[in-house]
N, C-alpha and C positions, 0 to 999 in steps of 0.2 A: 504493499499500500504505500501511496505517496501523498504528502500533505500539499494541498493547493488552495487557490482562491479563484472563485469565479469571476472573470473579468469581462465577460460579454456573452452574447448568444449568436449562433450561426444560424442563418436562415437559408434553407435549401428547399425550394418548392419542388425541384426534380431530383430525386434520389431513388435508390433501390427500393423496390416495393416493400421489402421486409423491415425497412427502417421508417416506414410511415407512421406517424403519430409520435415519434420519439423526438424529444428536445436535445438539441446539440449546443453544448456550452463550451466557451473558451476558458481553459483553466491554466493559470500560471502557477508553476511549482513554487513551494515556499521551503525555506530553511525551518528547522524546529523553533528557532527564536522569531520566526514571522518575516524574516527578510526575504524579499522576492528574488527569485532566480530568473535567468533570461529565457528559460525553456517554457513554451506555451503549447498546450495540446488541445485538440478537439475532443471532447468526451461526451457520450450519451449520459444524460441525466436520468437516473433511475429513482431518485429520491425527492425530486421537486426543489432543488437548490436554486437560490436566486443570486444575481449579480452582487458581489461584495461578501458573500458567505465563504467561510473556510470549510473546505471539504476533504474527504479522503477519496482517492481514485486509484484504480488499478489498470494495468495495461496487459497486452498480450492475451494468452489464453485464459487468464483470470477474468478478463473483461467480458468473456462469454459465459460467465457462470451465474449471472443473476437471472431471475425469472423473466425479466424483460428482454435481456440480450442473448439468452440461450440459442446457440446455433445461428446467430446473426453475424454479418460481416462487420464486426465492431473491434477496434483495437484499444479503446479506453472507455471506461465508465465510471461515473461518480456513484458511489455506493454508500456514502455516509456524509452527514453534515456534522461538523465539529461544533460541539457545544462549549467545550473548554479544553484547554491544553495546559498542563502543569509541566513545566520544564525547570528542574532544579538548577 
């Protein structure tokens, strides 16, 4: 899992039929201290995250393990909204 922040939404009216109804979000990776990394990914949102929220996302074969994305052509999925992060 990777920590990230939703920074925007991707609108794609023409896409693979199996992705119809899915929300695509732009997610910027974060360091544990909240510092932003330069890497941004497009991820399917399986939990209803909004712009500005901190999230956990997975990539690769793990991204196809949620109920929403099972056996779909997905490489990244948001699968949790972070409520709190305690870093000593």
